[in-house]
C-alpha positions in Angstrom: 3.0 -12.0 3.2 0.3 -13.7 0.4 0.9 -10.7 -2.1 4.7 -11.3 -1.9 4.0 -14.7 -2.4 1.9 -14.4 -5.3 4.7 -11.6 -7.0 7.6 -14.3 -6.4 5.8 -17.0 -7.9 4.2 -15.2 -11.2 7.9 -14.4 -11.7 9.4 -17.0 -11.4 6.3 -20.0 -12.3 7.0 -21.3 -9.0 4.3 -22.1 -6.0 0.5 -21.9 -7.5 1.6 -21.6 -10.8 3.5 -25.3 -10.8 0.8 -27.0 -8.1 -2.2 -25.6 -9.7 -3.1 -23.9 -6.8 -4.3 -20.6 -8.7 -6.9 -22.2 -10.4 -10.3 -21.6 -9.4 -12.8 -24.9 -9.4 -16.0 -24.6 -10.8 -18.9 -25.3 -9.2 -20.3 -28.1 -11.1 -16.7 -29.9 -11.5 -16.1 -32.5 -9.8 -12.6 -33.3 -7.1 -11.3 -35.9 -9.6 -11.5 -33.6 -12.9 -10.4 -30.2 -10.9 -7.7 -32.5 -9.9 -6.7 -33.6 -13.4 -7.0 -29.8 -14.4 -4.1 -28.8 -11.7 -1.8 -31.6 -13.1 -2.3 -30.3 -16.5 -2.0 -26.6 -16.3 0.9 -24.4 -18.0 1.7 -21.2 -17.2 2.2 -18.8 -19.7 4.7 -16.5 -17.8 4.7 -12.8 -19.5 5.6 -11.2 -16.1 9.2 -11.9 -15.7 9.7 -10.5 -19.5 7.7 -7.2 -18.5 9.5 -7.1 -14.9 13.4 -7.6 -17.2 11.8 -5.3 -19.7 11.9 -2.6 -16.8 15.2 -2.9 -15.8 17.6 -4.4 -18.3 17.3 -0.8 -20.3 19.1 0.2 -17.0 21.7 -1.9 -17.1 22.3 -2.2 -20.7 25.2 0.7 -20.3 27.6 0.8 -17.7 26.7 3.8 -15.4 29.6 6.2 -15.0 31.4 5.8 -11.7 33.9 7.9 -10.2 35.7 8.3 -7.0 38.3 9.7 -4.8 39.6 9.8 -1.1 41.8 8.1 1.4 40.4 4.7 1.3 39.9 4.6 -2.9 41.9 1.4 -2.8 39.1 -0.6 -0.5 36.3 1.4 -3.1 37.9 -0.1 -6.0 38.0 -4.1 -4.2 34.3 -3.2 -3.2 32.7 -2.5 -6.9 34.7 -5.7 -8.2 33.6 -7.8 -5.1 30.6 -6.5 -3.0 29.1 -9.2 -1.3 32.5 -11.4 -0.8 31.2 -13.9 -3.8 32.8 -11.9 -6.7 29.3 -10.5 -7.6 30.7 -6.6 -9.0 28.2 -3.7 -8.0 26.7 -3.7 -11.8 25.3 -7.3 -10.9 24.6 -6.9 -7.6 22.9 -3.2 -8.3 20.9 -5.2 -10.9 19.7 -8.0 -8.7 18.5 -5.9 -6.3 16.5 -3.2 -9.1 15.1 -6.5 -10.5 13.7 -7.4 -6.4 12.7 -3.9 -6.2 11.0 -3.9 -9.3 9.2 -7.3 -8.4 7.9 -6.1 -4.9 7.8 -2.7 -4.9 10.8 -2.1 -2.7 14.6 -4.0 -1.6 16.3 -3.6 1.2 19.9 -3.6 0.7 22.2 -4.1 3.9 25.9 -2.7 4.0 27.2 -4.8 7.0 30.8 -5.1 8.4 32.9 -8.1 9.8 33.5 -8.3 13.7 36.7 -8.9 14.9 39.2 -9.0 12.3 42.4 -11.2 12.4 44.0 -8.2 9.7 46.3 -6.4 11.1 46.6 -3.4 8.7 45.1 -2.3 5.3 47.0 -4.7 2.9 46.0 -7.7 5.0 42.0 -6.5 5.2 42.1 -6.3 1.4 43.7 -9.7 1.3 41.7 -11.2 3.4 38.5 -9.1 1.9 37.6 -8.1 5.6 35.7 -4.9 4.7 32.2 -4.0 4.4 29.9 -6.7 2.5 26.1 -6.0 1.0 23.6 -8.4 1.0 19.8 -8.0 -0.3 17.0 -8.7 1.4 13.3 -8.8 -0.1 10.2 -6.8 1.7 8.8 -10.2 2.8 11.7 -10.8 5.4 10.8 -7.3 7.4 9.1 -8.1 10.7 9.4 -4.7 12.0 10.5 -1.1 11.2 10.3 2.2 13.1 10.6 5.5 11.3 11.2 9.1 12.0 8.6 11.8 10.9 10.8 12.5 8.2 10.5 9.0 6.8 14.3 8.1 7.7 14.5 4.3 9.7 15.0 4.1 13.3 15.3 0.5 13.2 14.6 -2.6 10.8 14.8 -6.2 11.5 14.4 -8.9 9.4 13.8 -12.9 9.8 16.5 -15.2 7.2 16.8 -18.5 7.1 19.8 -19.7 9.2 19.6 -23.6 8.7 17.9 -26.5 7.2 18.6 -29.5 8.7 15.6 -32.8 7.6 13.4 -30.6 6.3 13.3 -28.5 9.4 14.1 -25.0 8.9 15.2 -22.8 11.5 15.5 -18.9 10.9 17.2 -16.1 12.4 16.6 -12.7 13.3 18.8 -9.5 13.0 17.8 -6.1 14.3 19.7 -2.6 13.0 18.9 0.4 14.3 20.4 3.7 14.2 24.1 3.0 16.7 23.7 -0.7 17.6 22.5 -4.2 16.4 21.0 -7.6 17.6 21.3 -11.1 16.1 18.5 -13.6 17.3 16.8 -16.6 16.4 15.7 -20.4 17.0 18.7 -22.7 18.7 20.8 -19.0 18.6 21.9 -17.3 21.7 21.0 -13.6 21.5 24.4 -11.9 20.4 24.6 -7.8 19.9 26.7 -5.2 19.4 27.0 -1.5 19.2 28.4 1.0 15.5 28.8 4.7 15.2 27.7 4.8 11.9 24.9 7.6 13.1 22.0 5.9 10.8 20.4 2.5 10.2 22.9 0.6 7.5 20.1 -0.2 5.8 19.6 1.0 2.0 16.0 0.5 1.0 15.6 1.0 -3.1 11.9 1.3 -4.4 10.3 0.8 -7.5 8.9 4.6 -7.9 8.8 7.7 -6.1 6.8 7.4 -3.0 4.9 10.3 -1.0 3.6 7.8 1.7 5.7 7.3 5.0 6.4 3.3 4.4 9.1 1.0 3.9 6.6 -1.6 2.6 5.1 0.5 -0.2 1.8 -1.2 -2.5 3.9 -2.9 -5.3 3.5 -1.4 -8.7 3.0 -4.9 -10.8 0.2 -6.4 -8.3 -2.4 -5.7 -11.0 -0.1 -7.5 -13.4 0.5 -10.5 -11.2 -3.1 -10.9 -11.0 -4.3 -10.7 -14.2 -1.5 -13.7 -14.7 -3.7 -15.1 -12.6 -6.7 -15.1 -14.6 -4.6 -15.5 -17.3 -3.5 -18.6 -16.0 -7.2 -20.2 -15.4 -8.2 -18.9 -18.8 -5.6 -21.0 -20.1 -6.7 -24.1 -18.0 -10.1 -23.7 -19.5 -9.0 -23.3 -23.0 -7.4 -26.8 -22.7 -10.1 -28.3 -21.2 -12.3 -27.5 -23.9 -9.7 -28.1 -26.7 -8.8 -31.2 -24.9 -12.8 -32.1 -24.9 -12.8 -31.4 -28.6 -10.1 -33.2 -29.6 -11.6 -36.2 -27.7 -15.1 -36.2 -28.0 -17.5 -38.7 -26.2 -19.1 -41.5 -28.8 -23.0 -41.7 -27.9 -24.5 -45.5 -28.4 -27.7 -46.4 -28.6 -28.0 -48.3 -25.2 -28.7 -47.2 -21.7 -27.6 -50.9 -20.1 -25.3 -49.7 -17.5 -24.4 -52.9 -17.1 -23.1 -53.0 -20.5 -21.5 -49.7 -20.5 -19.7 -47.7 -18.3 -21.0 -44.3 -18.9 -19.1 -41.4 -17.9 -18.4 -38.2 -19.2 -14.9 -38.7 -20.3 -15.6 -41.9 -22.6 -18.9 -42.4 -23.9 -22.8 -41.8 -23.3 -25.9 -43.7 -24.0 -29.2 -43.1 -25.3 -32.5 -44.3 -25.4 -32.1 -47.3 -28.2 -35.3 -46.4 -29.9 -34.0 -42.9 -30.9 -33.8 -42.5 -35.0 -29.8 -41.4 -34.4 -27.2 -43.5 -35.5 -23.9 -43.6 -32.9 -21.5 -41.0 -33.3 -19.1 -38.4 -31.5 -20.7 -35.4 -29.8 -18.0 -32.1 -28.9 -18.7 -28.8 -27.1 -18.9 -26.0 -29.3 -16.0 -24.2 -30.3 -17.4 -20.8 -30.1 -16.4 -20.9 -26.1 -12.9 -22.2 -27.2 -12.9 -18.6 -29.3 -13.8 -16.2 -26.9 -11.4 -18.0 -25.0 -8.7 -17.1 -27.2 -9.9 -13.6 -27.6 -9.7 -12.6 -23.9 -6.1 -14.5 -23.3 -4.8 -12.1 -26.3 -7.0 -9.4 -24.9 -5.3 -10.0 -21.2 -1.6 -9.9 -22.4 -2.2 -6.9 -24.2 -3.2 -5.5 -20.9 -0.5 -6.7 -19.0 1.7 -4.6 -21.4 -0.3 -1.8 -21.9 -0.5 -1.0 -18.2 3.0 -0.9 -17.7 3.5 1.4 -21.1 4.9 -1.6 -23.0 2.2 -2.2 -25.6 4.8 -1.3 -28.3 6.5 -3.9 -27.4 3.9 -6.5 -28.7 3.0 -4.4 -31.3 -0.3 -3.9 -30.6 -0.6 -0.1 -31.2 -3.7 0.3 -33.7 -2.2 0.9 -37.4 -3.8 4.3 -37.7 -1.8 5.5 -34.7 0.2 8.1 -36.2 4.2 8.5 -35.3 4.0 11.4 -33.3 1.5 9.2 -30.9 3.6 6.6 -30.7 6.7 8.7 -30.1 4.9 10.0 -27.2 3.4 6.4 -25.9 7.5 5.3 -25.9 8.4 8.7 -24.1 6.2 7.7 -20.9 8.4 4.6 -21.3 11.1 6.5 -21.1 10.4 8.9 -18.5 9.4 5.3 -16.2 12.7 3.8 -16.8 14.8 7.4 -16.3 13.2 7.4 -12.7 13.6 4.1 -12.0 17.2 4.9 -12.8 17.4 7.4 -10.4 15.9 5.7 -7.8 18.8 3.0 -8.5 21.4 5.9 -8.5 20.9 7.5 -5.4 20.7 3.7 -3.3 24.1 2.9 -5.1 25.1 6.6 -3.8 23.7 5.8 -0.1 25.5 2.4 -0.2 28.8 3.8 -0.4 28.5 6.6 1.8 27.6 3.8 4.1 30.2 2.1 3.2 32.8 4.8 4.0 30.6 5.0 7.3 32.1 1.6 8.2 35.4 2.6 7.5 35.5 5.9 9.4 36.9 7.8 6.1 35.9 10.4 3.4 35.1 8.7 0.4 34.0 11.6 -2.6 31.8 8.8 -5.0 29.5 9.6 -7.9 27.5 7.4 -10.2 25.6 8.2 -13.2 23.5 5.7 -14.4 21.7 6.2 -18.3 18.4 8.2 -18.3 17.6 8.4 -22.1 16.3 4.7 -23.3 14.9 5.6 -27.0 15.6 3.3 -29.6 17.3 5.2 -32.1 16.1 4.8 -35.8 19.8 5.0 -37.8 18.3 5.4 -41.7 15.6 7.9 -40.2 18.5 9.9 -37.9 21.1 9.9 -41.1 18.4 11.3 -43.5 17.4 13.7 -41.0 21.3 14.6 -40.7 21.4 14.8 -44.9 18.3 17.2 -44.7 20.6 19.8 -42.7 23.3 19.9 -44.3 21.3 20.4 -47.3 20.4 23.9 -45.8 24.2 25.3 -45.9 24.0 26.8 -42.2 27.0 27.1 -40.6 30.1 24.9 -40.0 29.3 25.0 -36.0 25.8 23.1 -37.3 27.5 21.0 -39.1 30.0 19.6 -36.2 26.7 19.2 -34.2 25.4 17.1 -37.4 28.4 15.3 -36.7 28.0 14.3 -33.0 24.7 13.1 -33.8 25.5 10.6 -36.6 28.0 9.4 -34.5 25.9 8.6 -31.6 23.5 6.8 -34.0 25.5 4.9 -36.1 28.5 3.9 -34.2 27.2 3.6 -30.8 29.7 1.8 -29.2 32.5 3.8 -30.0 35.5 5.5 -27.0 35.1 8.2 -26.5 38.5 9.2 -27.7 37.5 7.8 -30.9 34.7 10.3 -31.1 36.7 13.6 -29.9 39.1 12.7 -32.5 36.7 12.4 -35.2 34.9 15.6 -33.9 38.8 16.8 -34.7 39.1 15.8 -38.1 36.4 17.7 -39.1 37.2 20.9 -37.2 40.8 20.7 -38.7 38.9 20.6 -42.1 37.0 23.6 -41.6 40.1 25.2 -39.8 41.7 24.3 -43.3 39.4 25.3 -45.4 39.4 29.1 -43.6 42.7 29.4 -43.7 43.2 28.2 -47.5 44.5 30.7 -50.3 41.6 31.6 -53.1 42.4 29.9 -56.3 44.7 31.7 -59.0 42.6 33.4 -62.1 42.5 31.6 -65.1 44.4 33.4 -67.7 
């Protein structure tokens, strides 16, 4: 639970990052100084941009979705409003993906309404009385059971039921393979059955796992702990800079009755000394060391998730091929997570069909290549290929590559039209009559 709290705080900048609770107290630091430092601490949030950088590219383009079957009208309505709050499937899956990448897993619950007043299909659609989804975090999981294949036998969630005058009451919902139960604070126990043959919960993991667990070790936990270290380093640096900016006054007096001596205002020394009054401040060397360490910590946070190129921290003497391999690791990481999202969405629609007791053929294809295209380089390479004077078939393939690079937002119809124009041009050249000889 503490790990999940840290991950959530690292993403949103809340909890110990907001109150200073994640700051370590020095052995020689007074309680007042520690309280002052906590109050003035600031959090450089690199954790959230890292998580977003590992999720946003997957949802930059809309996945290709297609479906057929008797319940197609329900699927269409569901994809437009998956939770009853007007959230479409794309926005919901991105929310679940951010939670999964932050915590290591998120749980998509596919539930259905109980007794409905709808008398027919039209009323069901009009009243939004068909299955809906919501997402739960692993910290909400109280218990779970699995079979030897790694499939859920049951899972129990805890969620807030209500907050009344600062008092929070909870409800506990258990989903099994063929039944459900709700209990909680000041709630009567209710239960029921269904004919799904499986637990209506889809776990979305942030990476491919081998171990049989519903609560894997979060892959970004080292990044969150580094964020805590960075938070402390920034606080120490701020303290040193504050003392350098507001140095202590030294005066020739040891009489405490005339001077309030402390480490925040003035420091007295023997009047017999030959030193004149002056200001003193800590050496700048510790501040320089801290600044270098802060830079290193930020670079390490991005390096650990293969995002060094985002900061431009790759050494300048690294070859272009090496940089390409560096990004390829990120590209593969994104593709693997996209596949996890794709499988989870298919499982959600499979459960949706099971709730409706209907067959639905649903396919979804998420992007699997997230490379950044250098348009100028692509066109230069294309021209070099054309200069070789190869076959018309190669010219057509070159045209497809150029269109993809130069016009990424082009519609499929316009793409086919441009390729067709080249094909027609080649056809005309092939059947054109040779020019008559000049007399």
